[in-house]
VOPAGU-2260 file (C-alpha; in pm, 1 decimal, decimal comma):
REM VOPAGU-2260
SITE   aa  ch    i         X         Y         Z
SITE  MET   A    0    1092,4   -6320,6    -587,7
SITE  ASP   A    1    1005,9   -6300,1    -945,1
SITE  MET   A    2     875,6   -6031,7   -1179,4
SITE  ARG   A    3     540,9   -6152,0   -1187,0
SITE  GLU   A    4     500,4   -6126,8    -809,6
SITE  ILE   A    5     631,5   -5773,5    -818,7
SITE  GLN   A    6     378,0   -5682,3   -1086,2
SITE  VAL   A    7      84,1   -5846,3    -874,2
SITE  PHE   A    8     235,4   -5617,8    -579,0
SITE  ARG   A    9     226,7   -5314,3    -779,2
SITE  ALA   A   10    -123,9   -5376,2    -922,8
SITE  VAL   A   11    -260,4   -5402,4    -572,5
SITE  MET   A   12     -83,3   -5106,4    -426,2
SITE  GLN   A   13    -212,2   -4905,3    -713,2
SITE  ALA   A   14    -586,5   -5055,7    -748,4
SITE  GLY   A   15    -628,2   -5064,6    -359,8
SITE  THR   A   16    -796,7   -5397,9    -369,7
SITE  THR   A   17    -731,6   -5737,8    -483,9
SITE  SER   A   18   -1051,8   -5741,0    -708,6
SITE  LYS   A   19    -964,1   -5399,8    -889,5
SITE  ALA   A   20    -589,2   -5539,1    -936,1
SITE  ALA   A   21    -740,6   -5883,5   -1065,8
SITE  ASN   A   22    -906,9   -5700,1   -1323,3
SITE  LEU   A   23    -633,2   -5499,2   -1423,8
SITE  LEU   A   24    -416,0   -5802,6   -1475,7
SITE  GLY   A   25    -696,6   -6019,1   -1604,1
SITE  ILE   A   26    -629,4   -6295,7   -1366,4
SITE  SER   A   27    -823,8   -6435,1   -1046,2
SITE  GLN   A   28    -815,3   -6309,6    -702,3
SITE  PRO   A   29    -699,7   -6622,8    -577,2
SITE  ALA   A   30    -398,7   -6610,2    -799,9
SITE  ILE   A   31    -341,0   -6272,6    -652,5
SITE  SER   A   32    -354,6   -6348,0    -317,3
SITE  GLN   A   33    -112,8   -6659,1    -385,3
SITE  SER   A   34     136,0   -6419,5    -530,2
SITE  ILE   A   35     112,9   -6173,9    -253,2
SITE  ARG   A   36     197,2   -6453,2       8,8
SITE  LYS   A   37     488,4   -6573,0    -231,3
SITE  LEU   A   38     638,1   -6237,2    -235,7
SITE  GLU   A   39     621,2   -6195,5     146,2
SITE  GLU   A   40     761,2   -6542,3     206,2
SITE  SER   A   41    1042,5   -6490,3     -23,9
SITE  SER   A   42    1129,6   -6139,5     110,4
SITE  GLY   A   43    1068,2   -6187,1     443,7
SITE  LEU   A   44     838,5   -5882,1     463,3
SITE  ARG   A   45     477,6   -5862,4     610,0
SITE  LEU   A   46     352,7   -5640,8     333,1
SITE  PHE   A   47     -16,3   -5643,2     417,3
SITE  ASP   A   48    -242,5   -5692,5     700,0
SITE  ARG   A   49    -542,7   -5909,5     648,4
SITE  VAL   A   50    -856,2   -5696,1     804,1
SITE  ARG   A   51   -1177,5   -5846,4     742,7
SITE  GLY   A   52   -1106,5   -6022,7     419,0
SITE  ARG   A   53    -905,4   -5697,4     291,8
SITE  LEU   A   54    -554,0   -5639,1     253,3
SITE  VAL   A   55    -407,5   -5324,9     420,9
SITE  ALA   A   56     -67,5   -5201,0     314,2
SITE  THR   A   57     160,6   -5204,3     580,4
SITE  PRO   A   58     468,6   -4931,8     610,5
SITE  GLU   A   59     715,9   -5173,2     465,8
SITE  ALA   A   60     490,2   -5220,3     160,6
SITE  GLY   A   61     475,0   -4835,5     102,9
SITE  ALA   A   62     872,9   -4816,5     100,6
SITE  LEU   A   63     913,6   -5126,7    -125,9
SITE  MET   A   64     633,3   -4950,9    -374,9
SITE  GLU   A   65     865,6   -4656,9    -383,1
SITE  GLU   A   66    1145,9   -4884,8    -517,4
SITE  VAL   A   67     923,0   -5060,0    -739,4
SITE  ASP   A   68     793,1   -4738,9    -895,7
SITE  ARG   A   69    1140,2   -4636,7    -961,1
SITE  CYS   A   70    1226,7   -4947,4   -1161,3
SITE  PHE   A   71     914,6   -4965,6   -1350,0
SITE  ALA   A   72     960,7   -4584,5   -1452,4
SITE  GLY   A   73    1304,1   -4705,5   -1589,8
SITE  PHE   A   74    1132,6   -4979,1   -1785,3
SITE  GLU   A   75     879,0   -4741,5   -1928,8
SITE  LEU   A   76    1143,8   -4503,3   -2056,3
SITE  ILE   A   77    1327,8   -4798,5   -2211,7
SITE  GLU   A   78    1021,1   -4896,7   -2388,0
SITE  HIS   A   79     966,4   -4529,2   -2499,6
SITE  ARG   A   80    1313,9   -4520,9   -2633,4
SITE  ILE   A   81    1251,7   -4858,9   -2817,7
SITE  ARG   A   82     936,7   -4736,7   -2988,7
SITE  SER   A   83    1124,9   -4399,5   -3069,7
SITE  LEU   A   84    1410,0   -4588,8   -3240,0
SITE  LYS   A   85    1156,5   -4813,5   -3422,8
SITE  SER   A   86     958,2   -4470,3   -3553,0
SITE  PHE   A   87    1246,2   -4229,0   -3620,2
SITE  GLY   A   88    1579,1   -4429,1   -3593,8
SITE  VAL   A   89    1851,3   -4239,6   -3460,2
SITE  GLY   A   90    1746,9   -3893,6   -3611,6
SITE  ARG   A   91    1601,6   -3784,2   -3285,2
SITE  LEU   A   92    1723,7   -3554,9   -3030,2
SITE  ALA   A   93    1593,6   -3519,5   -2667,6
SITE  ILE   A   94    1654,6   -3183,2   -2472,0
SITE  GLY   A   95    1542,7   -3066,3   -2130,2
SITE  SER   A   96    1527,5   -2722,4   -2018,7
SITE  LEU   A   97    1456,4   -2517,9   -1719,7
SITE  PRO   A   98    1131,3   -2276,5   -1767,8
SITE  ALA   A   99    1321,1   -1964,6   -1808,7
SITE  LEU   A  100    1477,7   -2067,0   -2130,9
SITE  GLY   A  101    1229,8   -2330,0   -2205,4
SITE  THR   A  102     907,2   -2136,7   -2267,7
SITE  GLY   A  103    1042,6   -1842,5   -2522,6
SITE  PHE   A  104    1390,1   -1897,6   -2597,3
SITE  MET   A  105    1387,2   -2239,9   -2683,1
SITE  PRO   A  106    1083,2   -2237,1   -2897,7
SITE  ARG   A  107    1236,9   -1971,3   -3102,2
SITE  ALA   A  108    1574,8   -2148,8   -3163,1
SITE  ILE   A  109    1396,6   -2480,1   -3232,4
SITE  ALA   A  110    1183,2   -2290,0   -3501,7
SITE  ALA   A  111    1513,6   -2170,4   -3653,0
SITE  PHE   A  112    1677,2   -2504,3   -3631,4
SITE  GLY   A  113    1406,7   -2617,3   -3884,8
SITE  LEU   A  114    1307,4   -2980,3   -3791,3
SITE  VAL   A  115    1111,7   -3065,0   -4095,3
SITE  ASP   A  116    1378,4   -2938,4   -4338,1
SITE  ARG   A  117    1636,6   -3167,0   -4155,4
SITE  GLY   A  118    1413,3   -3441,7   -4129,1
SITE  LEU   A  119    1455,7   -3481,9   -3748,6
SITE  GLN   A  120    1211,8   -3563,5   -3479,8
SITE  MET   A  121    1269,0   -3401,1   -3121,8
SITE  SER   A  122    1151,7   -3435,5   -2797,4
SITE  PHE   A  123    1148,5   -3120,3   -2583,4
SITE  GLN   A  124    1045,4   -3093,9   -2227,5
SITE  ILE   A  125    1040,6   -2804,1   -1981,6
SITE  MET   A  126    1136,1   -2920,3   -1635,0
SITE  SER   A  127    1292,9   -2815,5   -1320,9
SITE  SER   A  128    1672,6   -2815,6   -1317,8
SITE  ARG   A  129    1676,1   -3112,2   -1074,9
SITE  GLU   A  130    1490,3   -3308,7   -1331,8
SITE  VAL   A  131    1709,7   -3190,3   -1622,5
SITE  LEU   A  132    2042,7   -3296,9   -1410,7
SITE  ARG   A  133    1839,5   -3638,4   -1342,0
SITE  GLN   A  134    1769,8   -3722,0   -1701,1
SITE  VAL   A  135    2099,3   -3616,3   -1862,4
SITE  ALA   A  136    2267,7   -3820,6   -1593,1
SITE  ALA   A  137    2038,7   -4120,0   -1670,4
SITE  GLY   A  138    2108,9   -4066,6   -2053,8
SITE  GLN   A  139    1750,5   -3984,2   -2134,1
SITE  LEU   A  140    1846,9   -3631,3   -2275,2
SITE  ASP   A  141    2108,3   -3555,6   -2526,9
SITE  PHE   A  142    2165,3   -3220,4   -2358,1
SITE  GLY   A  143    1990,9   -2987,9   -2086,9
SITE  LEU   A  144    1982,3   -2646,0   -1974,5
SITE  MET   A  145    1967,5   -2590,4   -1622,4
SITE  ALA   A  146    2018,2   -2320,4   -1362,6
SITE  ASP   A  147    2350,6   -2327,9   -1136,3
SITE  GLU   A  148    2217,6   -2408,5    -776,1
SITE  LEU   A  149    2263,6   -2777,9    -794,5
SITE  SER   A  150    2609,4   -2969,5    -816,3
SITE  VAL   A  151    2688,4   -3100,2   -1172,8
SITE  ALA   A  152    2965,4   -3328,7   -1062,7
SITE  GLY   A  153    3002,9   -3615,8   -1277,1
SITE  LEU   A  154    2858,6   -3424,8   -1583,8
SITE  GLU   A  155    3015,9   -3221,0   -1865,0
SITE  HIS   A  156    2903,8   -2853,0   -1839,9
SITE  SER   A  157    2963,9   -2513,3   -1941,2
SITE  VAL   A  158    2792,9   -2183,1   -1884,4
SITE  PHE   A  159    2551,2   -2093,5   -2159,0
SITE  LEU   A  160    2438,2   -1786,7   -2043,4
SITE  ARG   A  161    2539,0   -1548,9   -1724,3
SITE  THR   A  162    2350,6   -1208,0   -1738,2
SITE  PRO   A  163    2204,7    -974,4   -1497,7
SITE  GLY   A  164    1887,8    -992,8   -1375,7
SITE  VAL   A  165    1640,1    -724,8   -1456,2
SITE  ILE   A  166    1325,9    -565,1   -1247,6
SITE  ALA   A  167     968,8    -644,3   -1422,3
SITE  MET   A  168     686,4    -408,1   -1363,8
SITE  HIS   A  169     394,6    -313,3   -1564,6
SITE  SER   A  170     447,1       4,7   -1774,1
SITE  ARG   A  171     189,0     220,5   -1566,9
SITE  HIS   A  172     389,5      97,3   -1254,8
SITE  PRO   A  173     522,0     433,4   -1042,6
SITE  LEU   A  174     860,8     306,9   -1082,9
SITE  ALA   A  175     862,3     256,5   -1483,3
SITE  ASN   A  176     979,5     613,8   -1558,2
SITE  LYS   A  177    1298,3     527,4   -1369,7
SITE  LYS   A  178    1599,1     447,6   -1562,3
SITE  ILE   A  179    1780,6     236,5   -1317,0
SITE  ILE   A  180    1599,7      77,6   -1010,0
SITE  ASP   A  181    1803,2      86,1    -677,4
SITE  ALA   A  182    1831,9    -147,9    -373,4
SITE  ARG   A  183    1580,4      97,6    -161,8
SITE  ASP   A  184    1304,2      50,7    -415,1
SITE  LEU   A  185    1302,6    -320,0    -375,7
SITE  VAL   A  186    1194,4    -283,8      -6,4
SITE  GLU   A  187     988,9       1,4     -39,4
SITE  HIS   A  188     740,2    -135,6    -295,2
SITE  PRO   A  189     568,7    -469,1    -290,1
SITE  PHE   A  190     793,2    -715,3    -416,0
SITE  ILE   A  191     725,1   -1064,3    -618,1
SITE  ALA   A  192    1039,4   -1288,1    -506,1
SITE  LEU   A  193    1157,2   -1618,1    -673,4
SITE  ASN   A  194    1170,8   -1916,4    -412,0
SITE  PRO   A  195    1413,5   -1906,2    -129,7
SITE  GLU   A  196    1598,0   -2186,8    -276,4
SITE  ASP   A  197    1658,7   -1998,9    -602,5
SITE  ALA   A  198    2013,4   -1891,9    -644,5
SITE  SER   A  199    1977,5   -1545,0    -784,9
SITE  ARG   A  200    1723,1   -1499,8    -488,4
SITE  ARG   A  201    1985,6   -1590,3    -257,6
SITE  ARG   A  202    2246,9   -1342,6    -441,1
SITE  LEU   A  203    1976,4   -1059,9    -425,5
SITE  GLU   A  204    1935,1   -1118,2     -55,0
SITE  ALA   A  205    2302,8   -1125,8      29,4
SITE  ALA   A  206    2375,7    -795,7    -171,9
SITE  LEU   A  207    2087,6    -646,3      -8,0
SITE  GLN   A  208    2221,3    -723,6     328,6
SITE  THR   A  209    2552,4    -560,1     218,2
SITE  VAL   A  210    2386,8    -225,3     224,5
SITE  ASP   A  211    2164,4    -312,0     549,3
SITE  LEU   A  212    1839,8    -384,6     377,0
SITE  ASN   A  213    1629,3    -705,5     410,0
SITE  LEU   A  214    1403,9    -850,8     119,5
SITE  ARG   A  215    1036,9    -890,1     242,1
SITE  PRO   A  216     864,3   -1047,5     -30,2
SITE  MET   A  217     483,4    -979,6     -34,6
SITE  LEU   A  218     465,1   -1311,0    -282,1
SITE  GLU   A  219     685,7   -1607,3    -369,0
SITE  THR   A  220     678,8   -1805,7    -685,7
SITE  PRO   A  221     913,4   -2070,1    -839,5
SITE  TYR   A  222     959,7   -1916,5   -1189,5
SITE  SER   A  223    1052,5   -1600,7   -1357,0
SITE  ASN   A  224     732,8   -1628,3   -1584,3
SITE  SER   A  225     505,1   -1639,2   -1283,5
SITE  VAL   A  226     689,0   -1300,4   -1162,7
SITE  CYS   A  227     599,9   -1168,6   -1486,8
SITE  GLU   A  228     232,6   -1247,0   -1496,6
SITE  PHE   A  229     219,9   -1124,2   -1149,7
SITE  ALA   A  230     395,4    -801,4   -1249,1
SITE  LEU   A  231     165,4    -749,0   -1545,9
SITE  ASN   A  232    -142,6    -800,7   -1306,2
SITE  GLY   A  233     -40,3    -493,3   -1101,7
SITE  VAL   A  234      62,7    -722,4    -787,2
SITE  GLY   A  235     421,2    -559,4    -768,4
SITE  ILE   A  236     770,1    -570,2    -882,3
SITE  GLY   A  237    1017,1    -833,3    -910,7
SITE  MET   A  238    1355,8    -941,3   -1050,6
SITE  VAL   A  239    1341,9   -1161,6   -1345,1
SITE  HIS   A  240    1557,0   -1351,0   -1593,3
SITE  PRO   A  241    1588,2   -1120,5   -1859,7
SITE  ILE   A  242    1539,4   -1369,0   -2160,7
SITE  MET   A  243    1221,9   -1477,1   -2040,1
SITE  ALA   A  244    1102,6   -1104,5   -1985,0
SITE  LEU   A  245    1118,9   -1056,4   -2354,7
SITE  ASP   A  246     810,1   -1271,4   -2427,0
SITE  TYR   A  247     607,3   -1010,6   -2202,6
SITE  LEU   A  248     713,3    -688,0   -2326,4
SITE  SER   A  249     460,4    -670,8   -2609,1
SITE  ARG   A  250     182,6    -724,9   -2341,7
SITE  GLY   A  251     271,8    -424,6   -2137,9
SITE  LEU   A  252     577,7    -545,1   -1931,3
SITE  THR   A  253     864,0    -287,9   -1858,1
SITE  ILE   A  254    1187,3    -423,6   -1755,0
SITE  LYS   A  255    1467,1    -198,5   -1590,5
SITE  ARG   A  256    1841,1    -212,6   -1499,0
SITE  LEU   A  257    1908,4    -301,3   -1123,1
SITE  SER   A  258    2190,5     -77,7    -923,6
SITE  LEU   A  259    2284,7    -437,6    -776,4
SITE  GLU   A  260    2420,5    -663,7   -1035,4
SITE  ILE   A  261    2264,2   -1000,2    -954,7
SITE  SER   A  262    2315,6   -1265,2   -1247,2
SITE  PHE   A  263    2112,7   -1538,4   -1361,1
SITE  THR   A  264    2313,9   -1824,5   -1479,1
SITE  SER   A  265    2220,2   -2141,5   -1708,5
SITE  LEU   A  266    2433,7   -2413,0   -1757,9
SITE  LEU   A  267    2446,9   -2657,8   -2083,2
SITE  VAL   A  268    2480,6   -3019,4   -1955,9
SITE  PHE   A  269    2547,5   -3329,4   -2099,4
SITE  ARG   A  270    2685,7   -3684,5   -2011,9
SITE  SER   A  271    3065,4   -3710,0   -1953,6
SITE  GLY   A  272    3234,8   -3931,0   -2210,1
SITE  THR   A  273    2941,2   -3944,0   -2426,2
SITE  PRO   A  274    3002,3   -3745,7   -2738,6
SITE  LEU   A  275    2730,2   -3494,2   -2877,9
SITE  SER   A  276    2551,3   -3613,0   -3214,8
SITE  GLY   A  277    2611,0   -3391,6   -3520,3
SITE  ASN   A  278    2225,6   -3313,0   -3468,8
SITE  ALA   A  279    2309,4   -3185,0   -3101,9
SITE  LYS   A  280    2587,3   -2976,9   -3224,8
SITE  ALA   A  281    2385,6   -2823,7   -3479,8
SITE  MET   A  282    2114,2   -2747,7   -3234,8
SITE  LEU   A  283    2355,6   -2585,7   -3018,0
SITE  LYS   A  284    2498,6   -2375,0   -3257,4
SITE  VAL   A  285    2151,7   -2245,6   -3345,1
SITE  MET   A  286    2077,8   -2191,6   -2986,3
SITE  ARG   A  287    2387,8   -1959,0   -2943,4
SITE  ILE   A  288    2265,9   -1748,6   -3274,4
SITE  GLN   A  289    1918,6   -1721,2   -3125,1
SITE  LEU   A  290    2073,3   -1615,1   -2790,9
SITE  GLU   A  291    2295,0   -1341,2   -2924,1
SITE  ASN   A  292    1973,2   -1208,8   -3132,0
SITE  ASP   A  293    1787,5   -1217,7   -2790,8
SITE  LEU   A  294    2042,6   -1055,0   -2603,4
SITE  LYS   A  295    2046,0    -760,0   -2840,0
SITE  LYS   A  296    1674,1    -732,5   -2806,5
SITE  MET   A  297    1700,8    -734,1   -2431,7
SITE  GLN   A  298    1957,4    -438,1   -2443,1
SITE  ALA   A  299    1727,2    -255,9   -2676,8
SITE  ALA   A  300    1432,6    -292,5   -2425,9
SITE  LEU   A  301    1633,7    -171,2   -2147,4
SITE  GLY   A  302    1754,3     153,5   -2342,9
């Protein structure tokens, strides 16, 4: 099989019909059909059934398409990197972050870093920890920030932040006058929980079970910013990442210490054997300074 046949196969799968695929590629329908036949012959797979003049994809075609998409995604990333290098040279940083640090903390740190003054171009993406891990391993990111629920074997990593979670609620919530929220409060008031696979959620449930309490969430959501939004709208209380919560205090959110110490851990990850550039090291220095400032604000908010 050759690349042309793979391109035709992908176009047919995406377009749904040979006529649309022909328009997409700028070739004739007979050429499309011929390429498909050659691909089936060379691969020994029946990729399409011919039903009343139409091509209907087989399960084998669906499985092959998954691999083809992965390969083409890699080609597209290479093309993107080439365009970036042509436009900006090596004066570019690519960073990915989990949402807890990506929506408030990292914009503050990047602003303090001063891209314009440094003449530097940056790609910053907010993504799941799993995607951060994948892109760092593939060399698509200079470094990333992720949670600790996934194995980071094969990557250089260190703890960027480990801090106890806080309980978020609207400033008018009945618990807002308490200094510390105890374990029983979490089960006696409507609770907004992070998803079951979240490491901090699992730690919270384990801690509650040691005092014979079971968490019964009224609502589950994947990110701390979602918990904060729901809490601001009076839906309930929830345990959140304290750095994320800082962005909501001016809108009426209140954060409280929890009697149980349940930590949120954020890891810094980068490729093993690939030294960080001077720009990346400078960015990390600014991030640590910003983190120190944010932690001071968090302590002040907790009183």
